[in-house]
C-alpha positions, 0 to 999 in steps of 0.5 A: 794733932798727935804728930804736931802737938797742935790741939784739935780745937786749933786745927779745926777752927776756921779762923785760927791762923797757924804760926810758922812753927805750927805750919812747919810741924803740919807740913812735916807730919803730912810728908811723913804720912805721905811717905809711908804709902798710906791709903784711906778708903772711906767708902760707906757700907763696902761689902767683904768682897769689895774689901778683898778686891780693894786689898788685892788691888792695893797689894799689887800697887804697893807692898801694904803690910796693914789694913784697918777696918773700922768697924766690922759692924759697918761692913755690908753683908753679902752672905747671910744678910738676915742673920748678922751673927752668921754674916760676921762669922763669914766676914771673919773667915774671909778676912783671915783668908785674905790676910794669909793670901796677901801676907798682911795684918788686918786690924778690925775694930769691933764693938763689945756687947752691952754686958761689958758695960757692967763688968770687966771686958772679956772675949765673951763680950765681942758683939755679934760673933764669937768666931771673931775671937776664934779667927783672930791671932791677937785680941786687944780689949780697950777699956776706959776706966769707968770709975774715975774721970781721968784719961787713964785707960786699960788695954788687955791683951786678951788673946796672943797666939804667939805671946802672953796675955797682959794688962797695960795702962795708958794715958790719953791727952785728948786735945792732941789724941796722944797716947802714952804709957801710964805708970 
């Protein structure tokens, strides 16, 4: 939707007929996505060992630069199955190692704990494991403004190993999932 400018409601309506320009925009967006050697693995409950094996296989086939894990709470535990905190710590270390081994950036989505609902989000609110903040090179905290009904949200650079912390504001156009800088 963000690449084509066509709203989600139009894209996902079964009876909506695309005009020629909309169809052209969709085809161009699909070509761009395909040309970037993108790969989406949508398996549920992959273990950390499955992810590592999958990343090694992908790296052999193409020169992948990034991997996204949405979200770490859905990764199946192979170690410390009875303690989610220890399991998450183990996964964090393993992902750091595979990132260095394959020279790829791994972006992990993590839910903040409930305490972040009543205050400004910080590193102390990372759910399940503070080891994630220790192992991460960079941490961005995305926080929707709780006071107003606007589509303005805040991104805090809470950790930047080779940079500086900052707070940025963005605006979301929800109908097309477009994010732009807010001034």
